VEXTORVO-245141 format. One record per residue (C-alpha): residue number from 1; y, x, z. Coordinates in nm, 3 decimals. Layout:
<sites>
SITE     n        c2        c1        c3
SITE   NUM         Y         X         Z
...
</sites>
This chain:
<sites>
SITE     n        c2        c1        c3
SITE     1     0.000     0.000     0.000
SITE     2     0.352     0.109    -0.082
SITE     3     0.552     0.004     0.225
SITE     4     0.925    -0.002     0.299
SITE     5     1.028    -0.002     0.666
SITE     6     1.386    -0.086     0.759
SITE     7     1.442     0.135     1.063
SITE     8     1.126     0.319     1.150
SITE     9     1.228     0.606     1.376
SITE    10     1.305     0.490     1.729
SITE    11     1.054     0.266     1.905
SITE    12     0.879    -0.028     1.737
SITE    13     0.964     0.114     1.397
SITE    14     0.842     0.458     1.496
SITE    15     0.501     0.320     1.594
SITE    16     0.488     0.116     1.273
SITE    17     0.556     0.427     1.068
SITE    18     0.285     0.624     1.249
SITE    19     0.033     0.341     1.208
SITE    20     0.114     0.306     0.837
SITE    21     0.074     0.678     0.776
SITE    22    -0.254     0.685     0.966
SITE    23    -0.374     0.400     0.743
SITE    24    -0.298     0.609     0.436
SITE    25    -0.002     0.403     0.315
SITE    26     0.285     0.539     0.112
SITE    27     0.585     0.484     0.340
SITE    28     0.957     0.477     0.267
SITE    29     1.214     0.441     0.545
SITE    30     1.565     0.299     0.514
SITE    31     1.803     0.377     0.799
SITE    32     2.126     0.554     0.892
SITE    33     1.941     0.884     0.945
SITE    34     2.098     0.920     1.288
SITE    35     1.874     0.993     1.583
SITE    36     1.512     0.899     1.623
SITE    37     1.220     1.103     1.497
SITE    38     1.216     1.266     1.155
SITE    39     0.898     1.225     0.949
SITE    40     0.883     1.521     0.712
SITE    41     0.614     1.356     0.500
SITE    42     0.812     1.034     0.454
SITE    43     1.095     0.961     0.211
SITE    44     1.403     0.839     0.395
SITE    45     1.666     0.638     0.209
SITE    46     2.001     0.663     0.385
SITE    47     2.225     0.360     0.413
SITE    48     2.363     0.099     0.650
SITE    49     2.256    -0.263     0.704
SITE    50     2.623    -0.348     0.753
SITE    51     2.749    -0.144     0.460
SITE    52     2.593     0.063     0.184
SITE    53     2.257    -0.068     0.057
SITE    54     2.271     0.111    -0.278
SITE    55     1.976     0.340    -0.194
SITE    56     1.748     0.034    -0.209
SITE    57     1.853    -0.069    -0.559
SITE    58     1.619    -0.008    -0.851
SITE    59     1.315     0.054    -0.632
SITE    60     1.000    -0.153    -0.571
SITE    61     0.746    -0.172    -0.290
SITE    62     0.451    -0.394    -0.207
SITE    63     0.606    -0.516     0.118
SITE    64     0.889    -0.454     0.362
SITE    65     0.886    -0.463     0.742
SITE    66     1.231    -0.521     0.889
SITE    67     1.278    -0.393     1.245
SITE    68     1.654    -0.345     1.244
SITE    69     1.842    -0.667     1.156
SITE    70     2.040    -0.820     1.441
SITE    71     2.291    -1.031     1.248
SITE    72     2.224    -1.295     0.983
SITE    73     2.455    -1.121     0.739
SITE    74     2.258    -0.798     0.760
SITE    75     1.929    -0.985     0.723
SITE    76     2.051    -1.198     0.433
SITE    77     2.203    -0.913     0.232
SITE    78     1.889    -0.702     0.257
SITE    79     1.649    -0.990     0.195
SITE    80     1.838    -1.109    -0.112
SITE    81     1.855    -0.755    -0.249
SITE    82     1.479    -0.714    -0.206
SITE    83     1.377    -1.056    -0.342
SITE    84     1.237    -0.908    -0.662
SITE    85     1.168    -0.561    -0.525
SITE    86     0.891    -0.654    -0.278
SITE    87     0.624    -0.921    -0.275
SITE    88     0.634    -0.985     0.094
SITE    89     0.882    -0.966     0.384
SITE    90     0.788    -0.916     0.750
SITE    91     1.070    -0.968     0.999
SITE    92     1.043    -0.846     1.359
SITE    93     1.237    -1.100     1.565
SITE    94     1.211    -1.177     1.939
SITE    95     1.094    -1.447     2.179
SITE    96     1.457    -1.462     2.294
SITE    97     1.523    -1.696     2.001
SITE    98     1.400    -1.994     2.206
SITE    99     1.656    -2.239     2.342
SITE   100     1.515    -2.226     2.693
SITE   101     1.202    -2.137     2.886
SITE   102     1.176    -2.432     3.123
SITE   103     0.819    -2.518     3.019
SITE   104     0.504    -2.311     3.050
SITE   105     0.295    -2.250     2.740
SITE   106     0.566    -2.286     2.477
SITE   107     0.444    -2.212     2.125
SITE   108     0.618    -2.124     1.801
SITE   109     0.732    -2.483     1.742
SITE   110     0.962    -2.484     2.047
SITE   111     1.333    -2.534     1.966
SITE   112     1.538    -2.220     1.905
SITE   113     1.889    -2.136     2.021
SITE   114     2.188    -2.200     1.801
SITE   115     2.508    -2.010     1.737
SITE   116     2.825    -2.146     1.579
SITE   117     2.948    -2.028     1.241
SITE   118     3.264    -1.907     1.415
SITE   119     3.060    -1.691     1.653
SITE   120     2.859    -1.551     1.363
SITE   121     3.177    -1.474     1.170
SITE   122     3.324    -1.296     1.471
SITE   123     3.011    -1.084     1.509
SITE   124     2.988    -1.008     1.138
SITE   125     3.347    -0.882     1.122
SITE   126     3.297    -0.645     1.414
SITE   127     3.166    -0.297     1.338
SITE   128     2.802    -0.295     1.446
SITE   129     2.667     0.017     1.282
SITE   130     2.584     0.175     1.618
SITE   131     2.464    -0.143     1.790
SITE   132     2.133    -0.223     1.952
SITE   133     2.003    -0.567     2.042
SITE   134     2.138    -0.550     2.396
SITE   135     2.494    -0.503     2.270
SITE   136     2.499    -0.864     2.145
SITE   137     2.455    -1.008     2.494
SITE   138     2.387    -1.382     2.508
SITE   139     2.410    -1.406     2.129
SITE   140     2.113    -1.174     2.072
SITE   141     1.854    -1.453     2.059
SITE   142     2.059    -1.705     1.859
SITE   143     2.155    -1.438     1.607
SITE   144     1.793    -1.338     1.563
SITE   145     1.708    -1.704     1.500
SITE   146     1.966    -1.710     1.220
SITE   147     1.818    -1.386     1.085
SITE   148     1.480    -1.559     1.066
SITE   149     1.637    -1.840     0.863
SITE   150     1.798    -1.594     0.623
SITE   151     1.469    -1.414     0.560
SITE   152     1.272    -1.735     0.506
SITE   153     1.537    -1.869     0.268
SITE   154     1.518    -1.553     0.057
SITE   155     1.136    -1.535     0.071
SITE   156     1.004    -1.894     0.082
SITE   157     0.630    -1.882     0.139
SITE   158     0.638    -1.502     0.142
SITE   159     0.771    -1.426     0.490
SITE   160     0.608    -1.335     0.821
SITE   161     0.819    -1.369     1.137
SITE   162     0.693    -1.181     1.443
SITE   163     0.844    -1.275     1.780
SITE   164     0.759    -1.003     2.033
SITE   165     0.813    -1.039     2.404
SITE   166     0.906    -0.743     2.623
SITE   167     0.790    -0.439     2.425
SITE   168     0.675    -0.137     2.627
SITE   169     0.509     0.201     2.596
SITE   170     0.590     0.556     2.486
SITE   171     0.933     0.610     2.324
SITE   172     1.083     0.297     2.480
SITE   173     1.452     0.388     2.486
SITE   174     1.541     0.089     2.710
SITE   175     1.354     0.240     3.011
SITE   176     1.276    -0.108     3.148
SITE   177     0.898    -0.061     3.173
SITE   178     0.929     0.316     3.206
SITE   179     1.125     0.275     3.529
SITE   180     0.819     0.129     3.702
SITE   181     0.587     0.389     3.556
SITE   182     0.809     0.676     3.673
SITE   183     0.889     0.518     4.008
SITE   184     0.525     0.457     4.099
SITE   185     0.400     0.777     3.941
SITE   186     0.643     0.997     4.133
SITE   187     0.626     0.816     4.467
SITE   188     0.592     1.085     4.733
SITE   189     0.639     1.350     4.464
SITE   190     1.014     1.377     4.445
SITE   191     1.081     1.008     4.507
SITE   192     1.021     0.801     4.819
SITE   193     0.665     0.692     4.887
SITE   194     0.778     0.334     4.949
SITE   195     0.853     0.145     4.625
SITE   196     1.078    -0.161     4.631
SITE   197     0.884    -0.444     4.465
SITE   198     1.115    -0.739     4.390
SITE   199     1.040    -1.108     4.428
SITE   200     0.703    -1.276     4.448
SITE   201     0.385    -1.086     4.357
SITE   202     0.219    -1.397     4.214
SITE   203     0.486    -1.453     3.949
SITE   204     0.364    -1.419     3.588
SITE   205     0.466    -1.133     3.358
SITE   206     0.410    -1.071     2.987
SITE   207     0.470    -0.766     2.769
SITE   208     0.312    -0.584     2.475
SITE   209     0.246    -0.218     2.404
SITE   210     0.451    -0.121     2.098
SITE   211     0.140     0.039     1.946
SITE   212    -0.054    -0.288     1.969
SITE   213     0.241    -0.475     1.821
SITE   214     0.266    -0.223     1.537
SITE   215    -0.107    -0.230     1.461
SITE   216    -0.120    -0.610     1.440
SITE   217     0.207    -0.641     1.247
SITE   218     0.080    -0.392     0.992
SITE   219    -0.255    -0.571     0.954
SITE   220    -0.080    -0.906     0.918
SITE   221     0.150    -0.763     0.653
SITE   222    -0.139    -0.615     0.456
SITE   223    -0.325    -0.947     0.479
SITE   224    -0.022    -1.136     0.348
SITE   225     0.001    -1.362     0.652
SITE   226     0.295    -1.600     0.660
SITE   227     0.455    -1.812     0.928
SITE   228     0.585    -1.741     1.276
SITE   229     0.393    -1.582     1.563
SITE   230     0.463    -1.517     1.931
SITE   231     0.344    -1.163     1.994
SITE   232     0.320    -1.068     2.358
SITE   233     0.044    -1.000     2.605
SITE   234    -0.187    -0.952     2.766
SITE   235    -0.456    -1.203     2.670
SITE   236    -0.498    -1.311     3.033
SITE   237    -0.265    -1.430     3.309
SITE   238    -0.111    -1.117     3.462
SITE   239     0.099    -1.136     3.778
SITE   240     0.378    -0.898     3.874
SITE   241     0.176    -0.800     4.179
SITE   242    -0.131    -0.718     3.972
SITE   243     0.084    -0.517     3.731
SITE   244     0.232    -0.303     4.009
SITE   245    -0.099    -0.266     4.190
SITE   246    -0.267    -0.156     3.867
SITE   247     0.019     0.091     3.819
SITE   248    -0.035     0.228     4.168
SITE   249    -0.408     0.270     4.123
SITE   250    -0.378     0.422     3.776
SITE   251    -0.089     0.657     3.841
SITE   252    -0.048     0.732     4.210
SITE   253    -0.244     0.571     4.497
SITE   254     0.005     0.727     4.741
SITE   255     0.270     0.476     4.634
SITE   256     0.332     0.193     4.882
SITE   257     0.470    -0.137     4.757
SITE   258     0.734    -0.309     4.973
SITE   259     0.794    -0.665     4.853
SITE   260     1.153    -0.784     4.895
SITE   261     1.269    -1.145     4.857
SITE   262     1.457    -1.265     4.550
SITE   263     1.742    -1.410     4.756
SITE   264     1.798    -1.086     4.946
SITE   265     1.829    -0.889     4.623
SITE   266     2.048    -1.146     4.448
SITE   267     2.283    -1.151     4.748
SITE   268     2.326    -0.777     4.697
SITE   269     2.402    -0.807     4.325
SITE   270     2.068    -0.682     4.196
SITE   271     2.025    -0.840     3.853
SITE   272     1.704    -0.933     3.672
SITE   273     1.792    -0.695     3.392
SITE   274     1.787    -0.407     3.640
SITE   275     1.421    -0.455     3.726
SITE   276     1.243    -0.629     3.437
SITE   277     0.995    -0.791     3.436
SITE   278     1.126    -0.914     3.773
SITE   279     1.220    -1.276     3.715
SITE   280     1.408    -1.452     3.999
SITE   281     1.364    -1.803     3.863
SITE   282     1.597    -1.967     4.115
SITE   283     1.885    -1.768     3.970
SITE   284     1.785    -1.822     3.607
SITE   285     1.787    -2.196     3.528
SITE   286     1.624    -2.267     3.195
SITE   287     1.442    -1.933     3.196
SITE   288     1.181    -2.013     3.460
SITE   289     0.879    -1.968     3.228
SITE   290     1.002    -1.678     3.017
SITE   291     0.679    -1.487     3.079
SITE   292     0.446    -1.781     3.015
SITE   293     0.454    -1.817     2.636
SITE   294     0.157    -1.938     2.432
SITE   295     0.024    -1.657     2.213
SITE   296    -0.291    -1.834     2.095
SITE   297    -0.185    -1.834     1.730
SITE   298    -0.148    -1.455     1.719
SITE   299    -0.467    -1.400     1.919
SITE   300    -0.664    -1.611     1.672
SITE   301    -0.518    -1.407     1.388
SITE   302    -0.639    -1.077     1.533
SITE   303    -0.382    -0.957     1.788
SITE   304    -0.556    -0.736     2.044
SITE   305    -0.443    -0.528     2.339
SITE   306    -0.541    -0.192     2.481
SITE   307    -0.614    -0.173     2.856
SITE   308    -0.305    -0.184     3.078
SITE   309    -0.411     0.144     3.239
SITE   310    -0.390     0.315     2.899
SITE   311    -0.036     0.193     2.843
SITE   312     0.063     0.303     3.193
SITE   313    -0.085     0.651     3.167
SITE   314     0.041     0.715     2.815
SITE   315     0.392     0.602     2.907
SITE   316     0.392     0.821     3.217
SITE   317     0.269     1.122     3.018
SITE   318     0.540     1.070     2.757
SITE   319     0.810     1.022     3.020
SITE   320     0.717     1.353     3.181
SITE   321     0.787     1.532     2.852
SITE   322     1.148     1.417     2.837
SITE   323     1.399     1.691     2.903
SITE   324     1.686     1.697     3.149
SITE   325     1.783     1.487     3.447
SITE   326     1.959     1.205     3.264
SITE   327     1.921     0.887     3.471
SITE   328     1.712     0.602     3.339
SITE   329     1.897     0.319     3.168
SITE   330     1.715     0.061     3.382
SITE   331     1.594     0.032     3.740
SITE   332     1.742     0.136     4.072
SITE   333     1.872     0.478     4.160
SITE   334     1.691     0.644     4.449
SITE   335     2.000     0.600     4.665
SITE   336     2.037     0.231     4.593
SITE   337     1.669     0.162     4.645
SITE   338     1.676     0.343     4.981
SITE   339     1.982     0.146     5.089
SITE   340     1.821    -0.185     4.996
SITE   341     1.498    -0.102     5.176
SITE   342     1.695     0.007     5.481
SITE   343     1.893    -0.317     5.484
SITE   344     1.573    -0.518     5.439
SITE   345     1.420    -0.354     5.746
SITE   346     1.740    -0.388     5.946
SITE   347     1.728    -0.763     5.907
SITE   348     1.383    -0.758     6.071
SITE   349     1.215    -0.899     5.764
SITE   350     0.924    -0.655     5.786
</sites>
């Protein structure tokens, strides 16, 4: 297969590129050529989703996988340009497109969020060449929903939309999952032995290893699958407590989990985004069941997951190779965690 990947060097795209090369595909990347990994054996076309697309003109591929569109304008311009250049378009979206998460077991037919034309116009006229998904704030999900529409309009009957949940694993530049891996793995080895565990241990969590997401997305693309699929895991009900306990056993049995109430943390301005997949439902109306999506459609189509312990150990091993002492982008600093644990004890809650 001759495959075009829009993006392809940072996280999800990086794993897609590796998987495609391992499968023997001829791979072309289109990106800004700034940051990320460089694949010497891969042709990279340099351009900008929000500007110059000329490098894509006059070329053909069997299929394209789009990992880098955040605005409907970027998605539409690229999809329309590639209408006759590829047979098939795979768009990597997000579960954040859904209007709310008040119900457990929502499938792909659940209503999606909307964004006004005025909001879209405002976003489209703002320079976004250096943006990531997080930079769009509350509009991230609604904009991705409009991106889906743009792709499906340009490729009727020839589009696959993949909606991943929280994506984790090696090379995750968000550090959300990596925070827990590092925190547990280094407990008593440079960090405190006692690990602040937020909220209720029985609360559900969902996430997917980027390598599993890449493998299934690639297979679905090769098979010419169409439609929309929730893509998150695992394929069983996993609680936050079981996730952290598995982390402790796999990485560092010396770590001690100290569970701290949602209300206590919220009172002290700890936000859910600081400690994902912590999910204080009382403070997040409409998002109560964010980690309880139905993934049966993707599972029936061949989505599989590696053991959680493998994801944990591989992420920890990768994290230990990173250079420097730059703080993580997510999680609590050692000082803040110690202060919170001290305050928790002082209130005689343990």
